[in-house]
SEZALO-614392 format. One line per field, with one value per residue: residue number from 1; y negated, z, x of N, C-alpha, C, CB in turn. Coordinates in Angstrom, 2 decimals, padded with zeros to 5 digits. Glycine has a CB too. Layout:
// residues N
seq = NUM  ...
n.v = Y  ...
n.w = Z  ...
n.u = X  ...
ca.v = Y  ...
ca.w = Z  ...
ca.u = X  ...
c.v = Y  ...
c.w = Z  ...
c.u = X  ...
cb.v = Y  ...
cb.w = Z  ...
cb.u = X  ...
END
This chain:
// residues 239
seq = 1  2  3  4  5  6  7  8  9  10  11  12  13  14  15  16  17  18  19  20  21  22  23  24  25  26  27  28  29  30  31  32  33  34  35  36  37  38  39  40  41  42  43  44  45  46  47  48  49  50  51  52  53  54  55  56  57  58  59  60  61  62  63  64  65  66  67  68  69  70  71  72  73  74  75  76  77  78  79  80  81  82  83  84  85  86  87  88  89  90  91  92  93  94  95  96  97  98  99  100  101  102  103  104  105  106  107  108  109  110  111  112  113  114  115  116  117  118  119  120  121  122  123  124  125  126  127  128  129  130  131  132  133  134  135  136  137  138  139  140  141  142  143  144  145  146  147  148  149  150  151  152  153  154  155  156  157  158  159  160  161  162  163  164  165  166  167  168  169  170  171  172  173  174  175  176  177  178  179  180  181  182  183  184  185  186  187  188  189  190  191  192  193  194  195  196  197  198  199  200  201  202  203  204  205  206  207  208  209  210  211  212  213  214  215  216  217  218  219  220  221  222  223  224  225  226  227  228  229  230  231  232  233  234  235  236  237  238  239
n.v = -019.12  -016.19  -014.53  -012.77  -010.42  -009.60  -005.98  -004.82  -001.67  -000.20  002.73  003.79  002.23  -000.72  -004.00  -007.42  -009.32  -011.23  -013.88  -011.79  -009.96  -006.96  -006.27  -008.07  -007.42  -007.50  -005.30  -004.93  -003.17  000.48  001.89  001.29  001.76  000.90  -001.35  -002.37  -001.81  -003.87  -006.13  -006.02  -005.95  -008.04  -010.46  -009.79  -009.59  -008.03  -006.69  -006.88  -004.57  -003.36  -001.07  -000.87  000.68  001.58  000.00  -000.78  001.59  002.24  004.56  005.63  005.80  005.49  006.85  008.33  007.13  004.81  006.08  006.96  004.48  003.58  005.59  004.73  001.64  -000.10  -002.31  -003.80  -002.89  -003.68  -002.68  -002.57  -001.76  000.10  001.31  002.78  004.51  005.81  008.21  007.81  005.15  006.54  008.30  006.51  005.19  007.00  007.65  005.42  002.72  -000.39  -002.01  -002.32  -003.30  -004.30  -004.53  -004.75  -002.95  -004.66  -006.65  -005.57  -003.17  -003.33  -001.31  000.76  -000.68  -000.90  001.56  002.47  000.79  001.87  002.89  002.40  -000.59  -003.57  -005.28  -004.06  -003.70  -005.43  -007.92  -008.75  -011.05  -012.32  -014.84  -016.35  -018.75  -020.00  -017.65  -014.69  -012.28  -008.72  -005.09  -004.72  -007.09  -007.44  -007.71  -009.78  -010.39  -008.82  -009.97  -013.27  -015.57  -016.79  -015.16  -012.81  -013.97  -014.52  -011.76  -010.86  -011.88  -010.94  -008.56  -008.96  -008.88  -010.21  -010.97  -012.45  -011.65  -014.32  -015.12  -017.55  -016.26  -017.50  -018.47  -016.54  -015.14  -017.10  -019.40  -022.14  -023.51  -023.09  -022.46  -024.36  -025.80  -023.75  -022.03  -023.86  -023.95  -021.76  -021.09  -023.08  -022.26  -020.22  -017.85  -015.84  -016.23  -015.50  -016.25  -015.89  -016.24  -018.06  -019.52  -021.13  -022.74  -023.72  -025.77  -025.25  -023.36  -025.12  -026.35  -024.34  -023.53  -025.60  -025.83  -024.38  -021.48  -018.04  -016.20  -016.05  -014.55  -013.83  -012.92  -013.58  -015.58  -014.91  -012.32  -013.72  -015.18  -017.34  -018.06  -017.61  -014.98  -015.86  -018.73  -019.10  -018.10  -019.91  -021.94  -021.52  -021.68  -022.93  -026.95
n.w = 013.30  011.45  010.44  007.85  006.45  003.04  001.75  -001.07  -002.79  -005.59  -007.46  -005.18  -004.38  -002.09  -003.52  -005.08  -006.96  -010.08  -010.87  -010.52  -012.89  -014.15  -015.53  -014.60  -011.99  -009.11  -007.28  -003.70  -001.79  -001.32  000.86  002.11  004.46  006.16  005.69  007.10  009.28  010.02  009.76  012.03  013.65  013.48  015.05  013.58  013.45  012.21  009.11  005.48  003.23  -000.47  -002.43  -005.49  -007.83  -007.95  -007.82  -010.69  -012.17  -010.83  -009.46  -005.86  -005.19  -003.62  -001.39  000.48  001.28  002.52  004.89  006.21  006.87  008.60  010.90  011.65  012.36  014.85  014.75  013.67  010.29  006.69  003.79  000.57  -002.84  -005.87  -004.38  -004.84  -004.57  -001.74  -000.58  -000.67  000.46  003.55  003.68  004.69  006.85  008.42  008.84  010.32  009.42  009.44  008.19  005.07  001.87  -001.20  -004.35  -007.56  -007.14  -005.34  -007.01  -009.54  -008.72  -006.79  -005.64  -005.06  -002.56  -001.13  -000.51  001.04  003.32  004.29  005.98  007.70  009.41  008.70  009.54  008.89  006.40  003.35  000.42  -002.25  -004.26  -006.64  -009.03  -011.74  -013.75  -013.09  -013.81  -012.36  -012.08  -012.55  -012.30  -011.33  -011.65  -014.55  -016.21  -016.96  -014.82  -015.29  -013.98  -012.75  -010.31  -008.48  -008.25  -007.38  -005.14  -003.87  -003.52  -002.11  000.10  000.37  001.12  003.30  003.64  005.14  005.42  003.10  001.01  -000.72  -003.88  -005.94  -008.74  -010.55  -009.11  -007.40  -006.05  -006.99  -005.62  -005.32  -003.64  -001.87  -003.08  -002.23  -002.40  -003.20  -001.50  000.55  -000.56  -000.03  002.73  002.99  002.28  004.54  004.85  006.07  005.48  004.07  003.01  -000.01  -002.23  -003.12  -001.13  000.40  002.48  005.65  005.54  003.84  005.05  007.45  005.47  004.82  006.88  007.65  005.97  007.23  007.29  008.28  008.25  006.39  004.06  003.29  001.15  -000.74  000.22  002.80  002.07  000.17  002.64  002.78  005.23  008.01  010.39  012.45  012.34  010.57  012.17  014.26  013.13  012.43  014.35  015.84  016.08
n.u = -006.11  -005.32  -002.06  -001.53  000.71  002.30  002.10  002.48  001.96  003.03  003.74  004.70  006.64  007.41  006.58  006.40  004.39  004.79  002.19  000.04  000.60  001.61  003.76  005.75  007.00  008.51  010.90  011.21  011.54  012.19  010.89  008.40  007.08  009.33  009.29  006.49  007.17  009.20  008.18  006.44  007.74  008.95  007.00  004.13  000.62  -000.87  -001.65  -001.93  -002.45  -002.02  -002.97  -001.58  -001.25  -003.75  -005.73  -005.17  -005.45  -008.25  -008.54  -007.43  -004.14  -001.71  -002.23  -000.84  001.38  -000.13  -001.05  001.02  002.20  000.25  000.59  002.93  002.89  000.70  -000.82  -003.46  -004.74  -005.28  -006.86  -006.50  -007.47  -008.07  -010.25  -013.04  -014.89  -017.23  -016.11  -013.09  -012.93  -014.11  -012.12  -009.85  -011.14  -011.06  -008.65  -007.98  -007.57  -008.04  -009.90  -011.68  -010.80  -012.57  -012.29  -013.05  -015.19  -016.54  -017.18  -018.70  -020.16  -022.71  -024.38  -022.49  -021.71  -024.04  -024.52  -022.13  -022.16  -024.51  -023.33  -021.22  -019.66  -020.47  -018.04  -015.90  -015.88  -014.33  -014.43  -012.21  -011.73  -010.15  -009.28  -008.74  -007.92  -010.10  -011.71  -013.60  -011.62  -010.60  -009.93  -007.51  -006.69  -006.78  -008.90  -011.15  -014.76  -017.77  -019.80  -020.66  -018.99  -020.77  -023.20  -021.71  -020.85  -023.35  -024.63  -023.04  -023.61  -026.33  -025.74  -024.71  -021.96  -019.41  -016.35  -013.83  -011.06  -009.41  -007.87  -005.93  -005.23  -002.78  -001.59  -000.25  002.68  004.23  004.77  004.00  002.16  -000.96  -004.44  -006.55  -009.19  -010.58  -010.97  -011.88  -014.61  -015.44  -015.54  -017.41  -019.25  -019.91  -018.54  -016.28  -013.02  -009.70  -007.01  -004.78  -001.96  000.51  001.33  004.32  005.81  005.75  004.24  002.46  001.09  -000.13  -001.92  -003.72  -005.20  -006.25  -008.39  -010.08  -010.37  -009.93  -007.98  -004.65  -003.05  000.16  003.01  005.80  006.99  007.83  009.46  011.11  012.86  012.04  010.17  009.41  007.98  007.30  007.46  005.56  003.28  003.09  002.38  -000.19  -001.40  -004.44  -004.60
ca.v = -017.97  -014.88  -014.28  -011.38  -010.09  -008.66  -005.09  -003.95  -000.63  000.55  004.25  004.48  000.94  -002.04  -004.70  -008.49  -009.77  -012.91  -013.55  -010.20  -009.18  -005.87  -006.64  -009.16  -007.41  -007.56  -004.35  -005.33  -002.05  001.59  002.34  000.53  002.16  000.35  -002.98  -003.13  -001.86  -004.99  -007.64  -005.93  -006.25  -009.83  -010.52  -009.54  -009.04  -007.25  -006.02  -006.66  -003.71  -003.37  -000.10  -001.73  001.65  001.99  -001.51  -001.00  002.87  002.69  005.70  005.62  006.38  005.35  006.75  008.43  005.61  004.05  006.89  006.80  002.81  003.48  006.27  003.74  000.73  -000.47  -003.45  -003.58  -002.85  -003.80  -002.22  -002.61  -001.23  001.46  001.70  002.74  006.15  006.40  008.87  007.30  004.71  007.21  008.92  005.56  004.83  008.26  007.70  004.67  001.60  -001.21  -002.77  -001.53  -004.36  -003.59  -005.89  -003.86  -002.55  -006.22  -007.30  -004.92  -002.10  -003.89  -000.55  001.20  -001.20  -001.23  002.75  002.59  -000.12  002.66  004.48  001.11  -001.66  -004.58  -005.49  -002.51  -003.85  -007.05  -008.08  -009.50  -012.29  -012.93  -015.95  -016.55  -019.93  -020.31  -016.52  -013.86  -010.96  -007.45  -003.96  -004.46  -008.41  -007.21  -008.07  -010.65  -009.76  -008.91  -010.82  -014.10  -015.97  -017.22  -013.96  -011.87  -014.63  -014.25  -010.33  -010.20  -012.24  -009.93  -007.23  -008.76  -008.83  -011.82  -011.45  -012.11  -012.52  -015.09  -015.54  -017.57  -015.67  -018.03  -018.94  -015.89  -014.80  -018.00  -020.16  -023.18  -023.45  -022.00  -023.14  -025.11  -026.17  -022.48  -021.36  -024.58  -023.69  -020.53  -021.27  -023.69  -020.83  -019.60  -016.66  -015.67  -016.43  -014.94  -017.28  -015.36  -016.80  -019.59  -020.01  -021.08  -023.01  -024.26  -026.89  -024.98  -022.52  -025.68  -026.74  -023.26  -023.45  -026.78  -025.37  -023.17  -020.20  -017.17  -016.06  -016.07  -013.41  -014.40  -012.19  -013.60  -016.56  -013.65  -011.74  -014.38  -015.46  -019.24  -018.39  -016.39  -014.66  -016.61  -019.91  -019.05  -017.80  -021.20  -023.02  -021.29  -022.13  -024.89  -028.54
ca.w = 012.22  011.50  009.23  007.26  005.46  002.72  001.53  -002.15  -003.44  -006.54  -007.32  -003.89  -003.63  -001.75  -004.62  -005.58  -009.03  -010.62  -011.06  -010.73  -013.54  -013.70  -016.43  -013.63  -010.84  -008.47  -006.50  -002.52  -000.87  -001.31  002.09  002.64  006.17  006.93  005.66  007.74  010.44  009.99  009.73  013.41  014.91  013.56  015.51  012.93  014.23  011.21  008.07  004.41  002.11  -001.96  -003.79  -007.03  -008.53  -007.42  -008.73  -011.81  -012.84  -010.27  -008.33  -004.92  -005.86  -002.45  000.34  001.66  002.05  003.53  006.02  007.27  007.33  009.55  011.60  012.01  013.44  015.68  014.37  012.58  008.63  006.45  002.66  -000.84  -004.33  -006.45  -003.22  -005.37  -003.57  -000.76  -000.33  -000.63  001.73  004.81  004.10  004.81  007.80  009.23  008.98  011.43  008.72  010.32  007.01  003.47  001.08  -002.26  -004.91  -008.47  -006.86  -005.05  -007.94  -010.37  -008.24  -005.59  -005.40  -003.93  -001.58  -000.75  000.21  001.65  003.94  005.11  007.26  008.09  010.45  007.78  009.95  008.24  005.23  002.81  -000.43  -002.75  -005.10  -007.45  -009.75  -012.94  -014.67  -012.69  -013.67  -011.42  -012.24  -011.75  -012.32  -011.01  -012.31  -015.94  -017.01  -016.20  -014.10  -016.19  -013.40  -012.27  -009.19  -007.93  -008.22  -006.72  -003.73  -003.36  -003.65  -000.82  001.56  000.71  001.81  004.68  003.67  005.96  005.31  001.68  000.89  -001.97  -004.25  -007.38  -009.31  -011.36  -008.08  -006.37  -006.25  -007.61  -004.34  -005.56  -002.84  -002.16  -003.64  -000.90  -003.09  -003.00  -000.04  001.24  -001.30  000.28  003.97  002.96  001.99  005.52  004.57  006.95  004.36  003.95  001.22  -000.77  -003.24  -003.30  000.49  -000.29  003.51  006.86  005.30  003.29  005.95  008.02  004.48  004.71  008.36  007.64  004.95  008.16  006.96  009.23  007.97  005.19  003.26  002.72  000.81  -001.49  001.08  003.67  001.56  -000.29  003.25  002.73  005.79  009.14  010.48  014.04  011.54  010.36  012.98  014.81  011.80  012.04  015.70  016.00  016.88
ca.u = -005.59  -004.41  -001.14  -001.17  002.08  001.60  002.79  001.96  002.53  003.68  004.85  005.47  007.65  007.07  006.80  005.26  003.81  004.25  000.94  -000.89  001.14  002.59  005.21  006.99  007.20  010.26  010.76  011.72  011.60  011.73  010.22  007.29  007.17  010.52  008.70  005.97  007.77  009.80  006.89  005.32  008.80  008.78  005.41  003.04  -000.64  -002.37  -000.69  -002.48  -001.81  -002.81  -002.61  -001.51  -001.52  -005.10  -006.30  -005.39  -005.89  -009.17  -008.60  -006.20  -002.95  -000.78  -002.67  000.32  002.29  -000.49  -001.12  002.44  002.46  -000.62  001.13  004.15  002.48  000.07  -001.48  -004.43  -004.70  -006.68  -006.09  -007.66  -006.89  -008.75  -011.11  -014.46  -016.02  -017.24  -014.72  -012.03  -013.54  -013.92  -010.92  -008.83  -011.59  -010.78  -007.33  -007.38  -007.55  -009.26  -010.69  -011.49  -010.98  -013.32  -012.02  -013.77  -016.26  -017.34  -017.83  -019.21  -020.76  -022.88  -025.08  -022.02  -021.45  -024.78  -024.48  -021.01  -022.82  -025.43  -022.82  -019.97  -020.16  -020.41  -017.35  -014.73  -016.04  -014.55  -014.33  -011.27  -012.01  -009.54  -009.54  -007.53  -008.27  -011.62  -012.49  -013.05  -010.97  -011.06  -009.46  -005.79  -006.77  -006.26  -010.22  -012.62  -015.61  -018.97  -020.54  -020.10  -018.40  -022.06  -023.91  -020.89  -020.97  -024.65  -024.50  -021.94  -023.76  -027.35  -025.43  -023.77  -020.83  -018.70  -014.96  -013.61  -009.58  -009.51  -006.28  -005.56  -003.85  -002.11  -000.83  000.72  003.84  005.21  005.48  003.65  000.97  -002.60  -005.97  -007.63  -010.40  -011.06  -010.71  -013.13  -015.66  -016.28  -015.94  -018.92  -020.71  -020.12  -017.62  -014.89  -012.32  -008.56  -006.69  -003.87  -001.67  001.12  002.17  005.45  006.14  004.80  003.20  001.42  -000.22  -001.44  -003.08  -004.74  -005.50  -007.05  -009.96  -011.26  -010.09  -009.75  -006.68  -003.53  -001.99  001.89  004.04  006.82  007.62  008.35  010.26  012.63  013.04  011.56  009.21  009.31  006.74  006.84  007.13  003.92  002.20  002.63  001.62  -001.70  -002.29  -005.12  -004.16
c.v = -017.15  -014.56  -012.84  -011.10  -009.20  -007.16  -004.40  -002.94  -000.44  001.46  003.67  003.16  -000.07  -003.53  -006.22  -008.56  -010.67  -012.94  -012.92  -009.73  -007.77  -005.45  -007.49  -008.92  -006.87  -006.61  -005.00  -004.22  -000.60  002.75  001.25  000.41  000.99  -001.01  -003.50  -002.61  -003.08  -006.17  -007.55  -006.39  -007.47  -010.83  -010.60  -009.20  -008.40  -007.35  -006.26  -005.72  -003.69  -001.97  -000.24  -000.93  001.82  000.95  -001.35  000.27  003.13  004.03  005.08  006.21  006.72  005.80  007.19  007.73  004.46  004.85  006.65  005.33  003.18  004.13  005.44  002.39  000.89  -001.27  -003.27  -004.05  -002.74  -003.96  -001.84  -001.82  -000.02  002.17  002.05  003.89  005.23  007.36  008.61  006.33  005.49  007.66  007.25  004.91  005.91  008.26  006.37  003.39  001.03  -001.41  -002.14  -003.13  -004.25  -004.99  -005.46  -003.73  -003.62  -006.44  -007.03  -003.22  -002.72  -002.59  000.77  000.47  -001.04  000.29  002.70  001.98  000.93  003.24  003.74  000.10  -002.57  -005.26  -004.64  -002.69  -005.31  -006.85  -008.97  -010.02  -013.14  -013.99  -016.23  -017.93  -019.94  -019.01  -015.96  -012.76  -009.57  -006.88  -004.31  -006.35  -008.38  -007.85  -008.93  -009.86  -009.71  -009.92  -012.15  -014.41  -016.25  -015.90  -013.07  -012.41  -014.24  -012.68  -010.24  -011.47  -011.26  -008.80  -007.26  -008.63  -010.17  -012.03  -011.16  -012.54  -013.32  -015.42  -016.23  -017.36  -016.35  -018.87  -018.08  -015.35  -016.18  -019.45  -021.61  -023.88  -023.05  -023.10  -023.48  -025.16  -024.99  -021.93  -022.57  -024.35  -022.44  -020.07  -022.40  -022.82  -019.98  -018.05  -016.81  -015.84  -016.10  -015.51  -016.22  -016.02  -018.22  -020.09  -019.80  -021.52  -023.29  -025.43  -026.44  -023.89  -023.21  -025.83  -025.48  -023.43  -024.17  -026.58  -024.56  -021.99  -019.35  -016.53  -016.08  -014.83  -013.99  -013.41  -012.59  -014.37  -015.59  -012.83  -012.03  -014.84  -017.10  -019.17  -017.14  -015.88  -015.38  -017.96  -019.78  -018.89  -019.67  -022.49  -022.79  -021.42  -023.72  -025.79  -028.03
c.w = 012.19  010.45  008.64  006.18  004.30  002.06  000.41  -002.79  -004.73  -006.76  -006.67  -003.52  -003.89  -003.32  -004.34  -007.07  -008.79  -011.27  -011.65  -012.07  -013.68  -014.34  -015.79  -012.24  -010.15  -007.16  -004.82  -001.45  -001.44  -000.17  002.54  004.15  006.84  007.17  006.43  009.11  010.96  010.51  011.20  014.07  014.94  014.16  014.72  013.23  013.88  009.87  006.65  003.29  000.80  -002.28  -004.99  -007.96  -008.78  -008.22  -009.99  -012.78  -012.34  -009.32  -007.34  -005.00  -004.75  -001.03  000.97  002.41  003.24  005.03  006.80  007.66  009.10  010.78  012.51  012.85  014.32  015.17  013.44  010.72  008.00  004.78  001.80  -001.96  -005.19  -005.34  -004.01  -005.28  -002.61  -000.11  000.08  000.43  003.32  005.01  004.83  006.11  008.74  009.44  010.15  010.98  009.38  009.66  005.80  002.86  -000.30  -002.68  -006.38  -008.16  -005.67  -005.96  -009.22  -010.17  -006.96  -004.86  -004.44  -002.78  -000.42  000.20  001.21  003.07  005.26  006.58  007.61  008.65  009.43  008.30  009.62  007.45  004.47  001.52  -001.03  -003.64  -005.54  -008.86  -010.41  -013.65  -014.26  -012.68  -012.93  -012.22  -011.53  -012.33  -012.69  -012.07  -013.68  -016.54  -016.50  -016.30  -015.09  -015.34  -012.90  -010.65  -008.05  -008.12  -007.57  -005.46  -003.00  -003.35  -002.07  000.10  001.76  001.60  003.00  005.15  003.89  005.02  003.80  001.74  -000.71  -002.35  -005.58  -007.41  -010.09  -010.09  -007.37  -006.93  -006.93  -006.51  -004.94  -004.56  -002.99  -002.88  -002.66  -001.36  -003.07  -002.43  000.62  000.54  -000.45  001.69  004.39  002.77  003.26  005.80  005.59  005.64  004.48  003.06  001.08  -001.89  -003.23  -002.02  000.33  001.32  004.71  006.72  004.72  004.33  007.22  006.78  004.51  005.89  008.21  007.12  006.37  007.57  008.14  008.92  006.23  004.74  002.79  002.39  -000.03  -000.72  001.89  002.95  001.03  001.14  003.41  004.34  006.66  009.64  011.88  013.63  011.58  010.92  013.75  014.15  011.48  012.98  015.53  016.58  018.28
c.u = -005.05  -003.79  -000.83  -000.05  001.50  002.45  002.11  002.73  002.39  004.41  005.51  006.49  006.67  007.39  006.23  005.49  004.10  003.02  -000.54  -000.36  002.24  003.89  006.29  007.06  008.49  010.11  011.34  012.04  011.56  011.26  009.23  006.66  008.19  010.30  007.77  006.33  008.58  009.17  006.24  006.59  008.85  007.78  004.35  002.24  -001.26  -001.11  -001.93  -002.00  -002.70  -002.16  -002.70  -002.13  -003.34  -006.24  -006.14  -005.94  -007.58  -009.72  -007.35  -004.79  -001.61  -001.21  -001.36  001.20  001.62  -001.28  000.14  002.81  001.19  -000.12  002.38  003.63  001.41  -001.15  -002.88  -004.15  -006.15  -005.68  -007.30  -006.82  -007.65  -009.51  -012.71  -015.44  -016.25  -016.47  -013.98  -012.15  -013.33  -012.89  -009.94  -009.80  -011.14  -009.32  -006.93  -007.54  -008.37  -010.39  -010.59  -011.85  -011.42  -012.87  -012.97  -015.25  -017.01  -017.93  -019.05  -020.12  -021.51  -023.88  -023.99  -021.64  -022.60  -024.90  -023.82  -021.66  -023.70  -024.65  -021.50  -020.09  -019.60  -018.64  -015.85  -015.05  -015.41  -014.02  -013.07  -011.84  -010.94  -009.87  -008.51  -008.09  -009.82  -012.71  -012.42  -012.53  -010.93  -010.05  -007.86  -005.53  -006.59  -007.71  -011.08  -014.29  -016.59  -019.82  -019.97  -019.96  -019.80  -022.88  -022.79  -021.25  -022.59  -025.16  -024.02  -022.94  -025.75  -027.38  -024.83  -022.30  -019.57  -017.35  -014.46  -012.26  -009.93  -008.22  -006.35  -004.92  -002.67  -001.14  000.29  001.87  004.96  005.15  005.35  002.34  -000.21  -003.67  -006.85  -008.90  -011.22  -011.61  -011.89  -014.66  -016.04  -016.52  -016.98  -019.81  -020.85  -019.22  -016.39  -013.80  -010.81  -008.17  -005.14  -003.78  -000.88  001.76  003.49  006.34  005.33  004.08  002.26  000.23  -000.94  -002.33  -004.05  -005.31  -006.38  -008.31  -010.68  -011.35  -009.31  -008.22  -005.56  -002.72  -000.40  002.71  005.56  007.78  008.35  009.26  011.85  013.24  012.95  010.71  009.89  008.09  006.19  006.78  005.87  002.73  002.02  002.46  000.36  -002.13  -003.25  -004.71  -005.06
cb.v = -018.10  -013.74  -014.81  -010.91  -009.13  -009.36  -004.42  -004.68  000.35  000.16  005.06  006.19  000.48  -002.22  -003.93  -010.11  -009.80  -013.66  -013.97  -010.34  -009.88  -004.78  -007.50  -010.87  -006.93  -009.51  -003.06  -006.26  -002.21  001.90  002.65  000.95  004.01  000.50  -003.36  -003.30  -000.85  -005.16  -007.43  -004.19  -005.75  -010.30  -011.52  -009.09  -009.62  -008.66  -003.97  -007.71  -002.17  -004.85  000.85  -002.07  002.80  001.80  -002.96  -001.58  004.26  002.54  007.55  006.14  005.22  003.96  007.95  008.95  004.44  003.04  008.34  007.39  001.06  003.98  007.31  003.20  -000.35  -001.02  -004.24  -004.43  -001.46  -005.27  -000.98  -004.51  -000.62  002.55  000.25  002.46  008.08  006.67  009.16  006.89  004.77  008.09  009.91  004.52  004.55  009.64  007.57  005.00  001.61  -002.62  -004.18  000.18  -004.97  -002.88  -006.35  -002.51  -001.11  -007.50  -007.63  -004.97  -000.91  -005.54  -000.30  001.77  -002.40  -001.86  003.71  001.83  -000.99  003.94  006.68  000.49  -001.74  -005.75  -005.58  -000.87  -003.64  -008.42  -008.27  -008.98  -013.13  -012.05  -016.95  -015.03  -019.69  -021.44  -015.83  -013.45  -011.23  -006.74  -003.05  -002.18  -009.30  -005.38  -007.02  -012.41  -010.33  -007.37  -010.18  -014.88  -017.35  -018.58  -013.47  -011.78  -016.50  -015.09  -009.73  -010.48  -014.67  -009.44  -006.44  -007.80  -008.21  -011.59  -010.69  -012.80  -011.18  -016.31  -014.15  -018.22  -014.73  -018.84  -019.30  -014.81  -013.53  -018.33  -019.65  -023.00  -024.27  -021.30  -022.17  -026.79  -026.67  -021.96  -021.43  -026.24  -023.53  -019.44  -021.43  -024.65  -019.37  -019.54  -016.66  -013.85  -017.77  -013.74  -020.03  -014.14  -016.81  -020.71  -019.06  -022.23  -023.71  -024.52  -027.99  -024.40  -021.07  -027.15  -027.06  -021.81  -023.81  -027.80  -023.82  -023.58  -020.27  -016.14  -014.83  -017.03  -012.89  -015.20  -011.36  -014.07  -017.58  -012.70  -011.49  -015.93  -014.78  -019.87  -018.55  -016.74  -013.10  -016.48  -020.05  -018.44  -016.21  -021.47  -022.92  -020.16  -022.36  -025.24  -030.48
cb.w = 011.52  011.80  009.58  006.65  006.35  001.82  002.64  -003.10  -002.97  -006.94  -008.54  -004.35  -004.39  -000.16  -005.82  -004.87  -009.95  -011.78  -011.02  -010.87  -013.90  -013.68  -017.76  -013.61  -010.51  -007.84  -007.23  -002.03  000.04  -001.93  003.22  001.92  006.49  006.22  004.53  007.37  010.40  008.88  008.28  014.06  014.85  012.33  016.24  012.30  014.60  010.89  008.59  004.04  002.63  -003.27  -003.89  -007.69  -007.79  -005.59  -008.48  -012.16  -012.30  -011.03  -009.03  -003.91  -007.06  -002.35  000.95  001.40  000.64  002.77  005.65  006.46  005.47  009.11  010.74  010.50  012.98  016.45  013.65  013.19  008.07  007.42  002.97  -001.54  -004.06  -007.06  -001.95  -006.69  -002.70  -000.83  -000.91  -001.81  001.36  005.06  002.43  003.24  007.63  008.51  007.39  011.78  007.42  010.78  006.75  002.88  001.10  -002.20  -005.12  -008.44  -006.50  -004.84  -008.34  -011.12  -007.99  -005.76  -006.81  -004.21  -001.97  -001.74  -000.38  000.86  002.71  004.12  006.35  007.18  012.21  008.01  010.87  008.46  005.16  003.67  -000.53  -003.07  -004.42  -007.64  -009.09  -014.28  -016.48  -013.82  -014.29  -010.36  -012.22  -011.88  -013.28  -012.19  -011.81  -016.40  -017.27  -017.24  -012.82  -016.51  -012.49  -012.91  -009.58  -008.70  -009.70  -007.08  -003.98  -004.18  -004.97  -001.02  001.77  -000.23  001.08  005.11  002.65  008.11  006.42  000.51  000.83  -001.89  -004.41  -008.12  -010.15  -012.55  -007.20  -005.61  -007.14  -009.41  -003.93  -006.88  -002.54  -000.22  -004.52  -000.43  -004.48  -002.94  000.71  001.20  -002.88  -000.35  004.60  001.97  000.53  005.40  002.94  007.92  003.98  003.86  001.40  -000.98  -003.79  -003.70  001.97  -001.87  003.28  008.04  004.60  001.92  006.66  008.83  002.84  004.47  009.44  006.95  003.05  008.26  005.69  009.23  008.63  005.57  001.65  003.85  000.18  -002.78  001.91  004.15  000.88  -001.51  003.33  000.87  005.06  010.34  010.40  015.49  010.18  009.82  014.22  015.70  010.34  011.50  017.12  016.59  015.87
cb.u = -005.10  -005.05  000.13  -002.35  003.45  000.66  003.05  001.56  002.22  004.07  005.75  006.49  009.40  008.21  006.15  005.39  002.18  005.23  000.99  -002.90  001.32  001.93  004.87  006.63  006.27  010.93  011.60  010.84  010.51  012.44  011.27  006.36  007.99  011.85  008.12  004.69  008.48  010.12  005.23  004.39  010.27  008.64  005.13  003.02  -001.43  -004.57  -000.19  -002.61  -001.61  -002.40  -003.13  000.05  -000.75  -005.12  -005.52  -004.26  -004.75  -009.59  -008.25  -006.58  -002.49  -000.44  -004.11  001.01  002.63  -001.41  -001.30  003.93  001.46  -001.82  001.47  004.93  002.27  000.87  -000.45  -005.67  -003.81  -007.94  -004.97  -008.09  -005.36  -007.59  -011.15  -014.39  -015.09  -017.99  -014.13  -011.64  -014.97  -014.62  -010.10  -008.40  -012.88  -011.26  -006.65  -005.93  -007.77  -008.92  -010.22  -012.95  -009.94  -015.02  -010.05  -013.15  -016.00  -016.62  -016.90  -018.12  -019.73  -023.57  -025.82  -021.18  -021.12  -025.64  -024.11  -019.71  -023.81  -025.98  -022.36  -019.39  -019.55  -022.01  -017.94  -014.68  -017.41  -013.68  -015.34  -010.19  -012.83  -009.02  -009.93  -007.41  -007.90  -012.20  -012.53  -014.01  -009.95  -012.56  -010.31  -004.75  -005.86  -005.78  -011.02  -012.85  -015.95  -019.77  -021.06  -020.56  -017.40  -022.74  -024.48  -019.33  -020.77  -025.57  -023.37  -019.47  -023.64  -027.60  -024.65  -024.08  -020.84  -018.05  -014.00  -014.56  -007.78  -010.34  -005.17  -005.53  -004.20  -003.04  -001.72  000.12  003.60  004.70  007.30  003.46  000.75  -003.60  -006.86  -007.31  -010.19  -010.68  -008.63  -012.81  -015.40  -015.70  -014.84  -019.22  -020.25  -021.52  -017.08  -014.73  -012.53  -008.44  -006.15  -004.03  -002.78  -000.07  001.78  005.49  006.73  005.51  003.56  001.99  000.42  -001.24  -002.50  -004.28  -004.59  -006.46  -009.60  -012.95  -009.33  -010.99  -006.71  -002.44  -002.83  002.87  003.37  006.53  006.63  007.21  009.60  012.48  013.74  009.97  007.73  009.94  006.64  008.02  007.66  003.66  002.71  003.36  002.25  -002.22  -000.98  -006.29  -004.97
END
């Protein structure tokens, strides 16, 4: 299982949100590039980057920071947040981003994904599935989706999108453990699942690994010093 340190960008700063709430943001650094370099120096083999401004406003706002991170580190990058057009997705891929994660577009605009997949390899595309109290949320996690989760999952299968990042927003940023049930349900349906939200300990990483997940996004536990990249990677190894 691959460990993804999280780099969430808000107004050009590296932050963590509590349960996805923008009014409860903790700033961890004014230099996201330095944060990315730190994680890679600690052994990270991939990074998960989210443009929070973009997710909320519907258009990418932190592209320059994303480009600078891409130039600074050599590990694979998956990037999401505000990618709701073919042109932005193309710009990210041309800049060397390895996988684009679509959130609102994946839930609300399957026609856009169909168009994008005419030009991209399905391995370059993923979907972010954010749940709050069982409901799929979009638009920076501030609105419920007009489509149910089952319908969205069916659309993703039809489009050939295998890679999904699933987050229980109620657990995100508060270090109470991940939602294993959500992850197992998606793994059972044949998706390659990356789990986010709530991971705080080595035991939590082991728990995610045991769901059959392909990856785990970790943010607050790393920033707060509760967990190291090395320990998370060790816990992610198969038995």
